N, C-alpha and C positions, 0 to 999 in steps of 0.2 A: 501309582500302580493302576493298571488297566483292568476293567471288568466289562468287556464288550457286552452290550445289551442283546445282540443277536445270537448269543450262545446260551446253551443250557449247561449246567454244572453238576458234578457229583460231589458228595461229601468227601470223597477221596482225592479231590482236586484235579479231575479230568474235565475237559470241556468237549462239547459236540456242537458243530454247526450243521444244521440240517438243510438240505436242498432236495426237495422231492422225497424219494425213498432212500436217499443216501446221506450218510453223516460223515463229516470229517472230525477226527478225534485227536486231541493232544492234551498236554498238561497246562495248567494255568500259570500265569506269571508269578502268582504267590507261591505255587509249588516249586517252580524252578529256583526261585529266590531262597526258599528253605533248603533245597537240596545243595545249592552251590554249583560249582563248575561241573557240568555234565560231561562225562568222558566216554560213555558207551550207552547205546540203546539197543535192547534186544526186542525185536518185533516178530509177530507171527507171519507166516507165509500167506500169499494171496490164496484164497480159497478156504482158509481156516474159519471155523465157526466160533463166534464169540457168544458168550452167555452173559447177560446183564449181571454186573456185580462180581463176576469171576475174573481172575487174573488172565491177561492176554500178553503180557511181556514184562520186562524189567527196565529200569533206568538206573544207571550207575553214575554216581558223582564222586568227587575226590573223597568226600566224607562218608558216603553210605550207598547202599543199593536199596531201591524201593520197587515194589510191585506196581504194575499198571493194571487198572481195573476197567472193564468194559462198561460204558455208560448205557449201552443198549445191546440187545441180542441181534445177531446178524452174521453175514458172511463178509470177510475181508476181500475187497475188490481192488485195493491198491495199497502199497506200502511206500512210505517216504524213504526211498533208497538213499537219498542224499545224507541221511543221518548216519549211515554206516561210516562214511569218511569224515563227516563234519557234525558230530553229535552236539557240539557247542552251539549250533543254530537254535537249539531248544532254549538256551539262555538268552540269546540275542533277540529272538523273534518267535516267542512261544505260540502266538495266535495266527501266524501266517507260515513262514518258512519252516517252523519247528513242528508242524503237524506230524502225526505218527502214522495213522491208518485211515483209510476210507472204508466205510462199512455199508453194505446194502442192508437196511434196517428190516428185520423180520417181524417186529411187533411195535408199531408206532405208538401204541398206548403206553409203552414204557417211558416215553419222553415226558409224560405227565407227572411222573414221580421225581423228576430232576429239579434242581434249583434254578430259579432265574437269577439274573445278575445281582439284583438287590439282596436277595436271600443269601446268595453265596458270599457277597461282600460282608453282610452282617455276620455270617458264620465265622469268617476269618478275622473279624474285628477290624476291618479297614474302612 
């Protein structure tokens, strides 16, 4: 199981990769493994305002539906449209092709409260 060191993680199993004032958000390999086969992803529209810790979408698997929570506050600047037709990409490639939204981060200090790779790995017991 992968725990990329260049990412920050939430306790709810989302990750964010930061470049400048923008963050790419997705769910972790651990989370997709727990969910099982992803069949649908509901994401916000470009321009939507996210608030750290609040729901921004849902992910549906064969077994369950789970909420997606924003790792940081900001404005959605891009949505991974490919997931509409191919939600299973989240299972195959959670850290690259399976990303969900890109967010213009409004409060960079929120990143300080997220977990690093080692702490997230420790939290999930892997």
